[in-house]
C-alpha positions in Angstrom: 88.8 60.4 64.8 90.1 57.0 65.8 92.6 56.2 68.5 95.3 55.3 65.9 95.2 58.7 64.3 95.5 60.4 67.7 98.5 58.2 68.6 100.3 59.1 65.4 99.7 62.8 66.1 101.1 62.6 69.6 104.2 60.6 68.4 105.0 63.3 65.8 104.8 66.2 68.2 108.0 67.2 69.8 107.8 69.1 73.1 110.0 72.2 73.1 111.7 72.7 76.5 112.1 76.3 77.8 109.4 77.7 75.4 106.7 77.6 78.1 108.5 77.0 81.5 105.4 77.9 83.6 102.9 75.5 82.1 100.6 74.9 79.2 98.6 78.1 79.6 101.3 80.4 81.0 100.5 79.7 84.6 102.9 78.0 87.0 102.0 74.3 87.6 102.1 74.3 91.4 101.1 70.7 91.7 104.0 69.4 89.7 106.7 71.9 90.7 105.7 72.0 94.3 106.3 75.6 94.9 103.5 77.9 95.7 104.4 81.5 95.0 102.8 84.5 96.6 102.6 87.8 94.8 102.9 89.6 98.2 106.4 88.2 98.7 107.6 89.4 95.3 106.5 93.0 95.7 109.1 95.6 96.4 108.4 98.5 98.7 106.6 101.3 96.8 108.1 104.1 99.0 111.5 104.5 100.5 110.1 105.0 104.0 108.1 101.8 103.9 111.0 99.6 105.0 111.8 102.2 107.8 108.2 102.0 109.0 108.1 98.2 109.0 111.3 98.0 111.0 110.5 101.0 113.3 110.0 98.9 116.5 113.2 96.9 115.8 115.2 100.0 115.2 113.8 101.7 118.3 114.6 98.6 120.4 118.2 98.6 119.1 118.7 102.2 119.9 117.2 101.8 123.4 119.5 98.7 124.0 122.6 100.5 122.9 121.8 103.6 125.1 121.0 101.3 128.0 124.3 99.5 127.5 126.3 102.7 127.4 124.7 104.0 130.6 124.3 100.9 132.8 126.5 98.2 131.2 126.0 94.9 129.4 123.7 93.3 132.0 120.8 95.8 131.6 120.0 95.2 127.9 120.5 91.4 128.4 118.0 91.4 131.2 115.5 93.4 129.2 115.8 91.2 126.2 115.1 88.1 128.4 112.0 89.8 129.8 110.9 90.7 126.2 111.4 87.0 125.1 109.5 85.7 128.1 106.6 88.2 127.5 106.4 87.1 123.8 106.0 83.5 124.7 102.9 84.2 126.9 99.9 83.7 124.6 96.4 82.5 124.7 95.1 79.4 122.9 95.7 79.6 119.1 92.1 80.4 118.2 91.8 83.3 120.7 93.4 86.7 120.0 96.3 87.6 122.2 96.6 91.2 123.4 100.4 90.9 124.4 99.7 93.3 127.3 102.9 92.2 129.2 105.1 93.1 126.1 103.3 96.4 125.6 103.8 97.2 129.3 107.6 96.4 129.1 107.9 98.6 126.0 105.8 101.4 127.5 103.3 101.3 124.7 100.4 100.1 126.8 98.9 103.7 127.1 99.2 104.5 123.4 96.4 103.8 121.0 97.8 103.1 117.5 96.6 102.2 114.0 97.1 98.5 114.7 94.9 98.7 117.8 91.8 99.6 115.9 92.2 98.1 112.4 94.1 94.9 113.1 91.6 93.3 115.5 91.7 89.5 114.9 88.5 89.1 116.8 86.7 90.9 114.1 88.2 88.8 111.3 85.9 87.1 108.8 87.7 83.8 109.0 87.6 81.8 112.3 89.4 78.5 112.5 88.2 75.4 114.2 89.6 75.5 117.8 90.5 71.8 118.0 92.3 71.8 114.7 94.3 74.9 115.6 95.4 73.6 118.9 96.4 70.2 117.4 98.4 72.0 114.7 100.1 74.2 117.3 101.1 71.1 119.4 102.4 69.3 116.2 99.8 66.6 116.3 98.7 67.1 112.7 
């Protein structure tokens, strides 16, 4: 086929907008639209207790703070929240796993062995980043 025949075919075809909003093959064109979607973000909880379990520590902290405020006044939960925030900011270098021992000690969970202590060990992960790149990214140099 010559180039003139191809040009005439392209001129005669009319693109239909809205017929295929995702792309030519039914897949979102991430390079042109600029939005990368994650299936994990679009999933809804499969069980009613899943949201409760995800927010368990937050709900527990709120309950403890309200009880502490009723017993000791406003200064006690504010002081404890400041200590929590300071303990959260203490971390190792970005490529080393952080144990958050100070935060666990403040919460009283340092003596408990939980599910996340055994199965969520970042030191045993399959992917290890390059230390120099991770530190530069953390400092905002990249």
